[in-house]
N, C-alpha and C positions, 0 to 999 in steps of 0.2 A: 615051665618057663624059667630061665635063669634070671636072677635079680642082681644087678650091679649098681653101685652108687653113681658112677660117672662112666658113660660111654663116649669115647672120642672117635669121631668118624674121620679117618685119615691119619696115616703114619708118616707124614712129611715133616718139615721143620716146625710147622705150627702145632700139629698134633703131638709131636714129641715134647716140645717145650711146655705145652699145656699139661701133659701127663706128668712131667717131672715136677712142675710147680704145684700141681694138685697133691702129688705124693708128699712133697716137702711141707705142704700146708696141713698134713696130718690125716689124709684120707688114704686107706689101703685098698679100697674096692674100686679099681680103675681097670677098664678094658679098652685097648686101642684096636680098631678094626681097619685093616689096610688091604686094599684090593690087589696091590702088586705083590711080587714074591719076596720083597725085602723092604725093610724100613728105610726112611731117608727121603722118599719122594723124588722130586725133580732134581734135587741137589746131586744125586748119584751120577747124573750125566753132565753136570757143570764142573768140568775138570780145571777150569781156569781159576786163578786166585782172585783175591779181593773181598773174600767173605770174612766176617768175624772181627773186623777192626773195632767195632763198638762193643761187642759182647765179650770177646776174649782178649782184646787189645793186641792182637797179632793177625797177620794176613794168612788166611787158610784157603785151600781149594774147597769146592762144594762138598765132595765126599768127606774131606777132613772135618769140615764144620758139622755135617750131619752125624758123623761118627761120635763127636763129642757128646751129642744128645742121646744117640743110640746106646752108648756105653752107660750113660746115667740110667736109662730105662732098664738095661740089663742089671746094673749094680743095685738098683732100688727094687728089683723084682716085680716090675710092673708087667701085668699080663697083656699079651697082644695076640691077635690072630692075623696071619698073612693069607694072601689069595682069597680074601673074604670080601664079597660084594654086598654092600648095604642096599637093600631094595626099597625100604620104606621107613619113615619115622612118623609115628602118629602123634597127635596133639598131646596125648597122655604119656608120651615118651616111651612107647614100646617100639623097639628097633627090630626090624625084620631084615635078616641077612642070610647069605648062603655061601657055602664053600664045599669042597669035595669030601671032606671028612665028616662034617656035621649035617650036610644037606641044607635044607631050609630050616632056620631056627629063629626064635624070638628072644629078646632080652628086655626086661623091664628095668628102666633106669630112673634114678631120681633126678639126674641132670645129664644133658647131652651137650657135647661141645662139637660144633661143626668146624672141621678143619680140612675140607676137601680140596683146597687150592683152587687153581684156575686152569683154563685151557686156552689154546690159541684160537683166534678168530678164523673160521674156515674160509676157503677160497670162494665158496658159493655166496658168502655174505659180501664179497667184494665186487661182484659183477664185472669181471674182466672179460672183454670180448676175445674171440678167437676159438681155437680148437681146445680139446681136453687131452693133450698128449702126455706121455710119461715124461718125467724130469721136473715136475712141479712138486715142491715139498714145502710144508711149513718149516720155519727155521728150527723149531724144537724137534721135529722129526729128523731133520738133517743132523742136528746135534746128537741125537741118540744114535743114528746110524754111524756117525764118525767116531764118537767117543766110547760107545758101549759095544755096538755090533761089529765095528771095524770095517765098515763099507764106506766108500767114497761116492757120494751122489753124482758128482760130475767134475769136469775140469774147467769149463768156462761158465762163470756164474754171474747172474744178475739178481740183485736183491730188491724186493719191493717192500718198503717200510723200514723205518729206522728205530724200531723198538730195541731194547737192550739185547734181546736174543739175536736179532738180525745183525746188529753191530758186532757182537762177539763171534758170530758165525762167519762174518766177513774176514776177521782175523784168522779164525780156525781153518777155514778153507784155504786161505793164502799159505798158512804154515804147512798145510798138507800138500802144497804144490799146485793148487788150482789158481786160476786167474779170475779175480773178482773185478768185473769191468765197471760196475757202477752200483751205487745204492740210491734208489729213487724214493722220495718221501712226498706223499700227497700234501701234507700240511706245510706251512711256511716255517716250521720249526721241527727239530728232531723230537722223537718220542722217547729217546733214551737219555741216560746220564751223560753229562758233559765229558767226564773222564773216559767213558767208553768211545765217544766220538774221537777224542785225541788218541787214545791208546790203540784203538782197533781200526780206524780209518786213516787219520792223518799220518800216523807213524808208518803206514804201509802204502801211502800214496793212492788210496782208494777214494775216488770222487764221490761226494754226497750232493745230490741234486734235490734241493728243496722245491716244493710246489711242482712236483712232477709225478706222473703216474704211468702205469703200463696201459697202452691203448690197443695193443695187438700182440697175440702170441702165434708164432708160426710153427708148423710141424704137425703132422697128423699122428704118427706113431710116437715120435719123441720130439721134444722142443729143439728147434733149430735156430730160432731167433726171437727176440722180443723188440717191440717198438715202444719207447716212452715219449711222452710229450709234456710240455709245461701246462699247468692249469691256472686259470684265472681265480679271482676272489670267490667265484661261484663254484669252484672245484671242477669246472668243466674244461676239457682239453682245448688248448688254443691251436687253431690250424696253422700249419707252417712251422711249428716248433718240434716236429717229430724227429727222433733220433733212433736209428735201428742198431741193435747190438746182436751179433751172432753169439749163440750160447747153447749149452746143452742142459743147463739147470736154471730154474727160476725158484728162488727161495722167498717165501711170504712171511713177513714179520709185521703184521698189521694189527697188533693189539691183542690183549688178553682179556678173557671174560671169566669172572668168578663162576665156579662150578656149582650151580645152585638148583638143579632139578629137584634134589631131595628136600631142600629148604622150601621151595615153592609148594611141593606136594604136601608138606607138613603144615602149610598155612602161615609160614613166616612172611611178614610184611617186607617187601623189597624196595630198595631205593632205585628210582629210574635213572639216576646219574651213575652210580657205581655198579649197578646190577647185582649188588650184594644186599644182605639183610640190613634193616634199620635197627640200630642198637642204642642202648643207654650207656650210662657211665660205667656199668659193670660188664659191658659187651654182651648184655642179655637182649634177646630179641623180644618181640611182642608175646611170644609163648613163654610163660614162666619156666625157668629151669633149662631153657635152650639158649646156649651161648654160641657166638661165632667169632673167629679170629683168623688172622693171616689173609692170604689172597682170596679166600672164599668170601671175606667181608669186603675188602677193597684191594685192588692190585697195588702191591708195595714196590718200592724201588730197591730197598735193601733188606736182605733176609734177617739182619740183626733186629730191625724193627718188627718183623714177623714174630721172632722169638720173644721179644719183650712184650708185645701185645698178647701173644698166646699165653705167656706166663700169668698175665693179669686175668685172662679168661679162666685158667685153671684154678687160681686162688679164689676168684669170685664164685666159681661153681661149688667149691668146698664151703665157702661162706654161706651160700644159698642153702646147702644141705644142712649145715650146722644150725642155721636159723629156723629149721623146721619146714623148709620148702614153701615158705610163705609167698603168696601172690601179692606183690606190692605194686601191680600195674596201676592201681587207683591212687597211689601216692602222688603227692604234688611234685610235678616235674617242671623244669625250665627248658624250653626249646632253644636249640642252637641253630641259627640260620646262617647259611653261607650266601653271600650276594656280592655284586659288583666286583667280579674277577675271581672270587673264591667259588669253586664249583660245588663243593659239598664239605661236610665235616663228619668225622667219626670220633666220638659218638655224636648223635644228632639231638640228644636230650640228656639232662642230668637231674638227679635227685640229690640236692646238697647234703641231705642227712646221710646218704649212703656212700657218697664219693670219698676218695682218699684226700689227704691234705693237699696233694698236688695231683692234678689230672692233665695228662697229655692229650691234646686235641689235634688230630692230623687232618690235613686237607691238601687239595691240589688246586692250582690256578688254571684258568682257561686260556691263557695267552702268555707271551713273554713280557715281563715287566722289569724295567731297569730303574734303579734308584727310587723304588716305590716303598710304600709303608703297609705293613700288616696292622690293621686296626681292629680292636675289639671294643664293642659297645655293650654296656649293661643298660638295657632299655635305650634311652637316648643319650646316655653319658659315656663319653669315650674314656676307657680306662687303660688302654694299651695302644701304643703307636710306635711300632718297631720298624726301622728302616732296613730294607734288604737291597743289596747291590744288584742282584738279579734273581728273578724267579721264572721258572719255566714249567710247562705242563708235565715234562718227564721226571721232575724231581718233587718229592713230597715235602710239604712244609708242615710246621707244627707250632703250636702255642701252648703255654702252660697256664692252666687256671688254678687259682688258690681257693681252697675251701673257705678260709677265713675272709677273703675278699668278697666272696659271694654272700656269706652270712652277714657281713657288715652292711651290704647293700640290701636293706630290708625290702620285702615285697617284690623282688626281682621277677619279672615275667618273661623276658626274652634276652638272649645273648646273640649278638650279631658279629660275624667275622666278615670283613671286607678288605679290599685292596684300594688304597688311596694314593694319590700322587703327591700330596703335600700335607 
């Protein structure tokens, strides 16, 4: 059995950034395991620009952004295996994987970083009535077909869901000559970034219908039309509001789910809100030495935040190894609770002794809030009250906690993040 200090599962933006940070922190025994035939993950098919403004202070396409990190992996001599599927991670950090060259093999690791990314919500989870004809794609599949394979899924398109991939594909299909007739969104707000609504829909005259869903799909062999209808507050279609659109393609952009089958089988505690692992200030899960970062932890809106978070996971994995792989799960921790509009926080607990001087806590809200305040309470004392002009579920929010502030507040038991109107 091969022994490696740090095994990173996933060679996308999170895995690459974690590997680079771990190497720069002084560890030379790192192995990236990637199931695809190349490094870079989903960014390889994201040929639009808008990446890297935070990390590199310039606007890059997805492949350009990925290559900045891939080049660092090459230059730093970090080992990686492609076309390698991780089958299992045990609680004592033995990673079982397989590929064509090595067959089935095992690696004993001192630390494991989970960076498997996320996947699209499948149609079966959406319960759309109608037949099951050809011409129905997830937005990410359509993106790969157009940008990498060179195939056009169709010419008359309806999109269900206003996640960022769906919005970007509305523009992409239009640029390739298709007619995008409508984007329907079940919720009363978009699931994507405001800038994508403006740049991908408004600029091309594509209508966005909020509080609408698909209620029928026509066509036995291939999609010929779909019917959408308005939904009420109970998310059920309202009779008499149906609109029929002839089309040959239906794209589904109905949310992303962290890819956590491996995490669950390893015994990692999962958050029911994010569907990702519950982590502490070091991005460490309940299993000592197993860290999580990027979209496998919680779905991000910007890849720059993925890289930043993954860098912290890489550094903390090295720190864990340098400290002798000590189990500090029994150490005194302070819970961070999200309530009253805030849906969750990452991390969800902190140990003040181990945290950095400044700790970024990220969260999402559950509704649209205008001119509201992000408030942070130490026990019952409000210590932060920042006004935000607008907050929406599609955009991630963050607060900065100071180690000195926490230490000054002796005997702190709980930190609460909430949204207040005044």
